[in-house]
N, CA, C and O atoms as CSV, one atom per row, in Angstrom:
chain,resi,resn,atom,element,x,y,z
A,1,MET,N,N,15.717,8.353,8.092
A,1,MET,CA,C,16.035,7.844,6.767
A,1,MET,C,C,15.738,6.349,6.691
A,1,MET,O,O,15.283,5.847,5.664
A,2,LEU,N,N,16.000,5.646,7.789
A,2,LEU,CA,C,15.716,4.205,7.817
A,2,LEU,C,C,14.212,3.957,7.682
A,2,LEU,O,O,13.795,3.010,7.014
A,3,GLY,N,N,13.403,4.801,8.312
A,3,GLY,CA,C,11.954,4.671,8.195
A,3,GLY,C,C,11.480,4.814,6.763
A,3,GLY,O,O,10.603,4.072,6.321
A,4,ILE,N,N,12.058,5.772,6.024
A,4,ILE,CA,C,11.698,5.964,4.611
A,4,ILE,C,C,12.105,4.743,3.799
A,4,ILE,O,O,11.349,4.285,2.942
A,5,LEU,N,N,13.289,4.216,4.061
A,5,LEU,CA,C,13.742,3.025,3.343
A,5,LEU,C,C,12.807,1.840,3.602
A,5,LEU,O,O,12.425,1.133,2.669
A,6,ILE,N,N,12.445,1.626,4.851
A,6,ILE,CA,C,11.538,0.525,5.189
A,6,ILE,C,C,10.176,0.750,4.536
A,6,ILE,O,O,9.579,-0.188,4.008
A,7,TRP,N,N,9.683,1.992,4.570
A,7,TRP,CA,C,8.399,2.303,3.952
A,7,TRP,C,C,8.438,2.012,2.445
A,7,TRP,O,O,7.486,1.462,1.891
A,8,LEU,N,N,9.544,2.384,1.788
A,8,LEU,CA,C,9.676,2.119,0.355
A,8,LEU,C,C,9.775,0.624,0.065
A,8,LEU,O,O,9.308,0.167,-0.978
A,9,LEU,N,N,10.373,-0.135,0.967
A,9,LEU,CA,C,10.405,-1.593,0.802
A,9,LEU,C,C,8.997,-2.178,0.893
A,9,LEU,O,O,8.655,-3.089,0.138
A,10,PHE,N,N,8.175,-1.660,1.815
A,10,PHE,CA,C,6.784,-2.099,1.885
A,10,PHE,C,C,6.043,-1.750,0.599
A,10,PHE,O,O,5.272,-2.561,0.085
A,11,TRP,N,N,6.279,-0.525,0.069
A,11,TRP,CA,C,5.645,-0.127,-1.192
A,11,TRP,C,C,6.058,-1.072,-2.314
A,11,TRP,O,O,5.223,-1.482,-3.120
A,12,PHE,N,N,7.339,-1.418,-2.368
A,12,PHE,CA,C,7.814,-2.332,-3.402
A,12,PHE,C,C,7.113,-3.685,-3.284
A,12,PHE,O,O,6.619,-4.221,-4.276
A,13,ALA,N,N,7.073,-4.231,-2.075
A,13,ALA,CA,C,6.448,-5.540,-1.893
A,13,ALA,C,C,4.958,-5.478,-2.198
A,13,ALA,O,O,4.411,-6.390,-2.818
A,14,ASP,N,N,4.306,-4.419,-1.771
A,14,ASP,CA,C,2.863,-4.296,-1.957
A,14,ASP,C,C,2.515,-3.889,-3.389
A,14,ASP,O,O,1.698,-4.538,-4.042
A,15,GLY,N,N,3.129,-2.827,-3.866
A,15,GLY,CA,C,2.748,-2.249,-5.158
A,15,GLY,C,C,3.355,-2.920,-6.364
A,15,GLY,O,O,2.661,-3.162,-7.352
A,16,ILE,N,N,4.626,-3.225,-6.305
A,16,ILE,CA,C,5.307,-3.776,-7.471
A,16,ILE,C,C,5.132,-5.284,-7.541
A,16,ILE,O,O,5.102,-5.860,-8.628
A,17,TRP,N,N,5.018,-5.911,-6.405
A,17,TRP,CA,C,5.005,-7.364,-6.371
A,17,TRP,C,C,3.586,-7.900,-6.173
A,17,TRP,O,O,3.009,-8.481,-7.092
A,18,TYR,N,N,3.026,-7.709,-4.985
A,18,TYR,CA,C,1.743,-8.310,-4.629
A,18,TYR,C,C,0.586,-7.731,-5.440
A,18,TYR,O,O,-0.266,-8.485,-5.909
A,19,HIS,N,N,0.538,-6.412,-5.615
A,19,HIS,CA,C,-0.543,-5.756,-6.340
A,19,HIS,C,C,-0.634,-6.282,-7.769
A,19,HIS,O,O,-1.730,-6.495,-8.288
A,20,ARG,N,N,0.496,-6.486,-8.390
A,20,ARG,CA,C,0.490,-7.000,-9.775
A,20,ARG,C,C,0.026,-8.442,-9.836
A,20,ARG,O,O,-0.611,-8.850,-10.807
A,21,LEU,N,N,0.338,-9.217,-8.810
A,21,LEU,CA,C,-0.170,-10.591,-8.762
A,21,LEU,C,C,-1.696,-10.590,-8.651
A,21,LEU,O,O,-2.373,-11.377,-9.311
A,22,LEU,N,N,-2.229,-9.703,-7.812
A,22,LEU,CA,C,-3.683,-9.612,-7.678
A,22,LEU,C,C,-4.340,-9.159,-8.977
A,22,LEU,O,O,-5.385,-9.683,-9.363
A,23,SER,N,N,-3.732,-8.190,-9.648
A,23,SER,CA,C,-4.272,-7.734,-10.928
A,23,SER,C,C,-4.260,-8.865,-11.949
A,23,SER,O,O,-5.231,-9.057,-12.681
A,24,GLY,N,N,-3.170,-9.605,-11.996
A,24,GLY,CA,C,-3.077,-10.740,-12.911
A,24,GLY,C,C,-4.123,-11.798,-12.617
A,24,GLY,O,O,-4.688,-12.387,-13.539
A,25,ALA,N,N,-4.383,-12.043,-11.356
A,25,ALA,CA,C,-5.406,-13.017,-10.973
A,25,ALA,C,C,-6.787,-12.546,-11.422
A,25,ALA,O,O,-7.603,-13.348,-11.878
A,26,GLY,N,N,-7.047,-11.257,-11.296
A,26,GLY,CA,C,-8.326,-10.714,-11.752
A,26,GLY,C,C,-8.499,-10.853,-13.251
A,26,GLY,O,O,-9.572,-11.233,-13.721
A,27,TYR,N,N,-7.449,-10.547,-14.010
A,27,TYR,CA,C,-7.529,-10.685,-15.466
A,27,TYR,C,C,-7.659,-12.149,-15.880
A,27,TYR,O,O,-8.356,-12.459,-16.846
A,28,ALA,N,N,-7.003,-13.036,-15.168
A,28,ALA,CA,C,-7.092,-14.468,-15.480
A,28,ALA,C,C,-8.485,-15.011,-15.166
A,28,ALA,O,O,-8.920,-15.982,-15.785
A,29,ALA,N,N,-9.186,-14.400,-14.217
A,29,ALA,CA,C,-10.514,-14.877,-13.836
A,29,ALA,C,C,-11.587,-14.471,-14.847
A,29,ALA,O,O,-12.629,-15.121,-14.933
A,30,GLU,N,N,-11.345,-13.408,-15.610
A,30,GLU,CA,C,-12.357,-12.923,-16.557
A,30,GLU,C,C,-12.836,-13.991,-17.538
A,30,GLU,O,O,-14.045,-14.185,-17.668
A,31,PRO,N,N,-11.929,-14.699,-18.239
A,31,PRO,CA,C,-12.425,-15.712,-19.175
A,31,PRO,C,C,-13.180,-16.846,-18.491
A,31,PRO,O,O,-14.125,-17.396,-19.058
A,32,VAL,N,N,-12.773,-17.195,-17.285
A,32,VAL,CA,C,-13.472,-18.239,-16.534
A,32,VAL,C,C,-14.886,-17.770,-16.198
A,32,VAL,O,O,-15.845,-18.532,-16.325
A,33,GLU,N,N,-15.012,-16.514,-15.770
A,33,GLU,CA,C,-16.325,-15.969,-15.464
A,33,GLU,C,C,-17.214,-15.925,-16.701
A,33,GLU,O,O,-18.414,-16.186,-16.612
A,34,LYS,N,N,-16.636,-15.598,-17.853
A,34,LYS,CA,C,-17.413,-15.576,-19.099
A,34,LYS,C,C,-17.901,-16.973,-19.460
A,34,LYS,O,O,-19.045,-17.144,-19.882
A,35,GLN,N,N,-17.043,-17.967,-19.297
A,35,GLN,CA,C,-17.447,-19.346,-19.575
A,35,GLN,C,C,-18.561,-19.794,-18.630
A,35,GLN,O,O,-19.513,-20.450,-19.053
A,36,LEU,N,N,-18.441,-19.440,-17.358
A,36,LEU,CA,C,-19.481,-19.785,-16.396
A,36,LEU,C,C,-20.797,-19.090,-16.742
A,36,LEU,O,O,-21.869,-19.688,-16.650
A,37,LYS,N,N,-20.704,-17.818,-17.140
A,37,LYS,CA,C,-21.903,-17.072,-17.504
A,37,LYS,C,C,-22.591,-17.704,-18.715
A,37,LYS,O,O,-23.820,-17.723,-18.791
A,38,ALA,N,N,-21.799,-18.224,-19.665
A,38,ALA,CA,C,-22.366,-18.894,-20.843
A,38,ALA,C,C,-23.142,-20.146,-20.454
A,38,ALA,O,O,-24.029,-20.585,-21.186
A,39,HIS,N,N,-22.810,-20.717,-19.303
A,39,HIS,CA,C,-23.504,-21.919,-18.815
A,39,HIS,C,C,-24.572,-21.582,-17.775
A,39,HIS,O,O,-25.112,-22.475,-17.122
A,40,GLY,N,N,-24.874,-20.287,-17.624
A,40,GLY,CA,C,-25.941,-19.872,-16.725
A,40,GLY,C,C,-25.516,-19.656,-15.285
A,40,GLY,O,O,-26.363,-19.462,-14.413
A,41,VAL,N,N,-24.219,-19.685,-15.024
A,41,VAL,CA,C,-23.728,-19.470,-13.660
A,41,VAL,C,C,-23.219,-18.033,-13.552
A,41,VAL,O,O,-22.363,-17.607,-14.328
A,42,THR,N,N,-23.754,-17.297,-12.586
A,42,THR,CA,C,-23.302,-15.920,-12.384
A,42,THR,C,C,-22.071,-15.924,-11.478
A,42,THR,O,O,-22.129,-16.339,-10.321
A,43,ALA,N,N,-20.976,-15.458,-12.031
A,43,ALA,CA,C,-19.723,-15.357,-11.275
A,43,ALA,C,C,-19.027,-14.081,-11.740
A,43,ALA,O,O,-18.277,-14.090,-12.716
A,44,ASP,N,N,-19.284,-12.995,-11.034
A,44,ASP,CA,C,-18.752,-11.691,-11.433
A,44,ASP,C,C,-17.769,-11.124,-10.420
A,44,ASP,O,O,-17.651,-9.905,-10.298
A,45,LEU,N,N,-17.074,-11.965,-9.704
A,45,LEU,CA,C,-16.206,-11.480,-8.640
A,45,LEU,C,C,-15.150,-10.515,-9.162
A,45,LEU,O,O,-15.037,-9.401,-8.651
A,46,SER,N,N,-14.376,-10.913,-10.164
A,46,SER,CA,C,-13.304,-10.034,-10.652
A,46,SER,C,C,-13.873,-8.770,-11.289
A,46,SER,O,O,-13.289,-7.694,-11.163
A,47,THR,N,N,-15.013,-8.895,-11.974
A,47,THR,CA,C,-15.644,-7.731,-12.599
A,47,THR,C,C,-16.119,-6.745,-11.541
A,47,THR,O,O,-15.918,-5.539,-11.682
A,48,GLU,N,N,-16.743,-7.244,-10.492
A,48,GLU,CA,C,-17.248,-6.373,-9.423
A,48,GLU,C,C,-16.113,-5.722,-8.638
A,48,GLU,O,O,-16.219,-4.561,-8.245
A,49,ILE,N,N,-15.036,-6.454,-8.410
A,49,ILE,CA,C,-13.878,-5.872,-7.717
A,49,ILE,C,C,-13.304,-4.733,-8.544
A,49,ILE,O,O,-12.983,-3.673,-8.006
A,50,GLN,N,N,-13.173,-4.943,-9.848
A,50,GLN,CA,C,-12.626,-3.898,-10.718
A,50,GLN,C,C,-13.558,-2.688,-10.767
A,50,GLN,O,O,-13.086,-1.551,-10.742
A,51,LYS,N,N,-14.874,-2.912,-10.837
A,51,LYS,CA,C,-15.824,-1.799,-10.839
A,51,LYS,C,C,-15.756,-1.018,-9.536
A,51,LYS,O,O,-15.774,0.213,-9.547
A,52,ALA,N,N,-15.678,-1.726,-8.412
A,52,ALA,CA,C,-15.626,-1.057,-7.111
A,52,ALA,C,C,-14.340,-0.255,-6.948
A,52,ALA,O,O,-14.318,0.762,-6.255
A,53,SER,N,N,-13.287,-0.710,-7.578
A,53,SER,CA,C,-12.002,-0.028,-7.471
A,53,SER,C,C,-11.968,1.259,-8.290
A,53,SER,O,O,-11.258,2.197,-7.928
A,54,HIS,N,N,-12.710,1.319,-9.372
A,54,HIS,CA,C,-12.700,2.476,-10.258
A,54,HIS,C,C,-13.846,3.423,-9.907
A,54,HIS,O,O,-14.903,3.411,-10.538
A,55,ARG,N,N,-13.613,4.226,-8.905
A,55,ARG,CA,C,-14.587,5.228,-8.466
A,55,ARG,C,C,-13.944,6.605,-8.551
A,55,ARG,O,O,-12.727,6.747,-8.434
A,56,GLU,N,N,-14.783,7.616,-8.757
A,56,GLU,CA,C,-14.276,8.979,-8.775
A,56,GLU,C,C,-14.224,9.506,-7.351
A,56,GLU,O,O,-15.148,9.294,-6.566
A,57,TRP,N,N,-13.137,10.193,-7.023
A,57,TRP,CA,C,-12.959,10.769,-5.695
A,57,TRP,C,C,-12.294,12.123,-5.848
A,57,TRP,O,O,-11.196,12.224,-6.395
A,58,LEU,N,N,-12.951,13.154,-5.373
A,58,LEU,CA,C,-12.461,14.537,-5.475
A,58,LEU,C,C,-12.104,14.912,-6.912
A,58,LEU,O,O,-11.126,15.616,-7.165
A,59,GLY,N,N,-12.924,14.424,-7.846
A,59,GLY,CA,C,-12.710,14.762,-9.250
A,59,GLY,C,C,-11.684,13.900,-9.969
A,59,GLY,O,O,-11.434,14.104,-11.157
A,60,TRP,N,N,-11.088,12.949,-9.275
A,60,TRP,CA,C,-10.094,12.062,-9.897
A,60,TRP,C,C,-10.692,10.686,-10.107
A,60,TRP,O,O,-11.388,10.168,-9.234
A,61,GLU,N,N,-10.426,10.098,-11.248
A,61,GLU,CA,C,-10.795,8.698,-11.466
A,61,GLU,C,C,-9.800,7.854,-10.682
A,61,GLU,O,O,-8.604,7.860,-10.972
A,62,MET,N,N,-10.296,7.140,-9.701
A,62,MET,CA,C,-9.414,6.356,-8.839
A,62,MET,C,C,-9.431,4.891,-9.261
A,62,MET,O,O,-10.453,4.358,-9.694
A,63,ASN,N,N,-8.286,4.268,-9.124
A,63,ASN,CA,C,-8.178,2.824,-9.284
A,63,ASN,C,C,-7.246,2.328,-8.192
A,63,ASN,O,O,-6.684,3.126,-7.441
A,64,SER,N,N,-7.081,1.035,-8.102
A,64,SER,CA,C,-6.299,0.487,-6.993
A,64,SER,C,C,-4.843,0.946,-7.038
A,64,SER,O,O,-4.246,1.187,-5.989
A,65,THR,N,N,-4.266,1.070,-8.220
A,65,THR,CA,C,-2.863,1.504,-8.327
A,65,THR,C,C,-2.697,2.937,-7.852
A,65,THR,O,O,-1.760,3.246,-7.116
A,66,ARG,N,N,-3.597,3.808,-8.266
A,66,ARG,CA,C,-3.508,5.212,-7.845
A,66,ARG,C,C,-3.688,5.327,-6.335
A,66,ARG,O,O,-2.954,6.066,-5.679
A,67,LYS,N,N,-4.665,4.597,-5.772
A,67,LYS,CA,C,-4.887,4.641,-4.318
A,67,LYS,C,C,-3.670,4.133,-3.563
A,67,LYS,O,O,-3.290,4.700,-2.538
A,68,LEU,N,N,-3.058,3.070,-4.062
A,68,LEU,CA,C,-1.870,2.508,-3.423
A,68,LEU,C,C,-0.723,3.533,-3.423
A,68,LEU,O,O,-0.051,3.725,-2.410
A,69,ASN,N,N,-0.513,4.182,-4.570
A,69,ASN,CA,C,0.576,5.161,-4.659
A,69,ASN,C,C,0.304,6.397,-3.805
A,69,ASN,O,O,1.234,6.968,-3.236
A,70,ILE,N,N,-0.950,6.815,-3.708
A,70,ILE,CA,C,-1.285,7.947,-2.827
A,70,ILE,C,C,-1.003,7.573,-1.382
A,70,ILE,O,O,-0.410,8.360,-0.644
A,71,PHE,N,N,-1.420,6.383,-0.969
A,71,PHE,CA,C,-1.195,5.936,0.404
A,71,PHE,C,C,0.293,5.928,0.750
A,71,PHE,O,O,0.695,6.497,1.764
A,72,TYR,N,N,1.111,5.287,-0.085
A,72,TYR,CA,C,2.542,5.216,0.217
A,72,TYR,C,C,3.226,6.570,0.026
A,72,TYR,O,O,4.204,6.865,0.713
A,73,GLY,N,N,2.731,7.393,-0.891
A,73,GLY,CA,C,3.278,8.745,-1.058
A,73,GLY,C,C,3.053,9.595,0.180
A,73,GLY,O,O,3.946,10.328,0.605
A,74,ILE,N,N,1.858,9.499,0.761
A,74,ILE,CA,C,1.574,10.237,1.999
A,74,ILE,C,C,2.502,9.761,3.115
A,74,ILE,O,O,2.977,10.571,3.912
A,75,GLY,N,N,2.761,8.459,3.178
A,75,GLY,CA,C,3.678,7.927,4.190
A,75,GLY,C,C,5.088,8.480,4.024
A,75,GLY,O,O,5.726,8.861,5.005
A,76,VAL,N,N,5.577,8.526,2.784
A,76,VAL,CA,C,6.925,9.065,2.537
A,76,VAL,C,C,6.974,10.543,2.888
A,76,VAL,O,O,7.945,11.005,3.488
A,77,CYS,N,N,5.937,11.289,2.521
A,77,CYS,CA,C,5.904,12.723,2.855
A,77,CYS,C,C,5.898,12.929,4.365
A,77,CYS,O,O,6.599,13.803,4.875
A,78,THR,N,N,5.119,12.138,5.075
A,78,THR,CA,C,5.063,12.253,6.536
A,78,THR,C,C,6.416,11.959,7.168
A,78,THR,O,O,6.863,12.695,8.048
A,79,LEU,N,N,7.070,10.890,6.725
A,79,LEU,CA,C,8.388,10.550,7.260
A,79,LEU,C,C,9.429,11.617,6.906
A,79,LEU,O,O,10.291,11.933,7.726
A,80,THR,N,N,9.357,12.167,5.704
A,80,THR,CA,C,10.306,13.205,5.282
A,80,THR,C,C,10.106,14.478,6.104
A,80,THR,O,O,11.078,15.082,6.557
A,81,ILE,N,N,8.858,14.884,6.299
A,81,ILE,CA,C,8.577,16.080,7.107
A,81,ILE,C,C,9.048,15.877,8.542
A,81,ILE,O,O,9.601,16.793,9.152
A,82,THR,N,N,8.831,14.685,9.080
A,82,THR,CA,C,9.298,14.388,10.437
A,82,THR,C,C,10.818,14.462,10.525
A,82,THR,O,O,11.358,15.022,11.479
A,83,ALA,N,N,11.507,13.903,9.538
A,83,ALA,CA,C,12.977,13.942,9.539
A,83,ALA,C,C,13.488,15.377,9.423
A,83,ALA,O,O,14.431,15.761,10.116
A,84,LEU,N,N,12.868,16.166,8.549
A,84,LEU,CA,C,13.296,17.565,8.401
A,84,LEU,C,C,13.001,18.374,9.661
A,84,LEU,O,O,13.813,19.204,10.068
A,85,ALA,N,N,11.856,18.141,10.273
A,85,ALA,CA,C,11.535,18.840,11.523
A,85,ALA,C,C,12.546,18.479,12.604
A,85,ALA,O,O,12.996,19.344,13.356
A,86,LEU,N,N,12.899,17.212,12.678
A,86,LEU,CA,C,13.899,16.767,13.651
A,86,LEU,C,C,15.243,17.440,13.388
A,86,LEU,O,O,15.921,17.877,14.317
A,87,LEU,N,N,15.613,17.516,12.133
A,87,LEU,CA,C,16.878,18.160,11.769
A,87,LEU,C,C,16.872,19.641,12.156
A,87,LEU,O,O,17.823,20.125,12.770
A,88,PHE,N,N,15.815,20.352,11.803
A,88,PHE,CA,C,15.781,21.787,12.062
A,88,PHE,C,C,15.588,22.123,13.539
A,88,PHE,O,O,16.092,23.141,14.014
A,89,LEU,N,N,14.870,21.284,14.259
A,89,LEU,CA,C,14.632,21.572,15.675
A,89,LEU,C,C,15.812,21.203,16.566
A,89,LEU,O,O,16.042,21.851,17.587
A,90,THR,N,N,16.550,20.185,16.196
A,90,THR,CA,C,17.652,19.733,17.048
A,90,THR,C,C,19.020,19.997,16.450
A,90,THR,O,O,20.023,19.954,17.162
A,91,GLY,N,N,19.077,20.265,15.173
A,91,GLY,CA,C,20.363,20.481,14.522
A,91,GLY,C,C,21.022,19.196,14.066
A,91,GLY,O,O,22.095,19.237,13.466
A,92,SER,N,N,20.404,18.052,14.337
A,92,SER,CA,C,20.947,16.771,13.865
A,92,SER,C,C,19.824,15.749,13.811
A,92,SER,O,O,18.724,15.976,14.315
A,93,PHE,N,N,20.130,14.617,13.185
A,93,PHE,CA,C,19.178,13.518,13.120
A,93,PHE,C,C,19.354,12.554,14.289
A,93,PHE,O,O,18.669,11.534,14.356
A,94,ASP,N,N,20.256,12.862,15.200
A,94,ASP,CA,C,20.543,11.971,16.326
A,94,ASP,C,C,19.391,12.028,17.331
A,94,ASP,O,O,19.107,13.076,17.910
A,95,VAL,N,N,18.742,10.892,17.525
A,95,VAL,CA,C,17.637,10.829,18.475
A,95,VAL,C,C,17.955,9.896,19.631
A,95,VAL,O,O,17.052,9.428,20.324
A,96,SER,N,N,19.237,9.627,19.838
A,96,SER,CA,C,19.616,8.714,20.916
A,96,SER,C,C,19.375,9.385,22.268
A,96,SER,O,O,19.481,10.604,22.408
A,97,VAL,N,N,19.055,8.568,23.236
A,97,VAL,CA,C,18.799,9.058,24.588
A,97,VAL,C,C,20.130,9.120,25.326
A,97,VAL,O,O,20.853,8.124,25.363
A,98,PRO,N,N,20.470,10.259,25.912
A,98,PRO,CA,C,21.741,10.351,26.632
A,98,PRO,C,C,21.730,9.429,27.848
A,98,PRO,O,O,20.711,9.278,28.523
A,99,THR,N,N,22.875,8.820,28.110
A,99,THR,CA,C,22.981,7.935,29.276
A,99,THR,C,C,23.243,8.771,30.506
A,99,THR,O,O,23.932,9.788,30.423
A,100,PRO,N,N,22.706,8.363,31.657
A,100,PRO,CA,C,22.953,9.112,32.886
A,100,PRO,C,C,24.437,9.055,33.266
A,100,PRO,O,O,25.144,8.099,32.947
A,101,SER,N,N,24.871,10.081,33.940
A,101,SER,CA,C,26.282,10.109,34.321
A,101,SER,C,C,26.555,9.042,35.382
A,101,SER,O,O,25.651,8.615,36.101
A,102,SER,N,N,27.791,8.631,35.464
A,102,SER,CA,C,28.151,7.553,36.387
A,102,SER,C,C,28.320,8.042,37.824
A,102,SER,O,O,28.494,7.222,38.726
A,103,THR,N,N,28.273,9.357,38.066
A,103,THR,CA,C,28.427,9.853,39.437
A,103,THR,C,C,27.100,9.723,40.181
A,103,THR,O,O,26.039,10.038,39.642
A,104,PRO,N,N,27.176,9.265,41.403
A,104,PRO,CA,C,25.926,9.084,42.161
A,104,PRO,C,C,25.267,10.418,42.471
A,104,PRO,O,O,25.939,11.423,42.702
A,105,ALA,N,N,23.978,10.410,42.472
A,105,ALA,CA,C,23.222,11.625,42.790
A,105,ALA,C,C,23.190,11.816,44.304
A,105,ALA,O,O,23.119,10.835,45.044
A,106,LEU,N,N,23.240,13.025,44.764
A,106,LEU,CA,C,23.212,13.323,46.191
A,106,LEU,C,C,21.856,13.745,46.658
A,106,LEU,O,O,21.673,14.030,47.842
């Protein structure tokens, strides 16, 4: 359960926080690129990044947000399946290593 919580915290930092900052930076760069293009300077960085991000994959139109959510969704599913397998195979979520007994071995 702790692994899922940590994974979701990474998703929050990456998807909700950092990803939106990057998207905002790309949108803010568009008018600058247009102004540069009007002066004969080719600067298509944000446009090319957005084009490269929007590709079709297995019949789905993909973008950076969808790819990010698929990646973190697969991580949550993997951690959940592992936790359930641990529960069903051992009868508990306890994965602690038993300590050796204090009696000396003969």
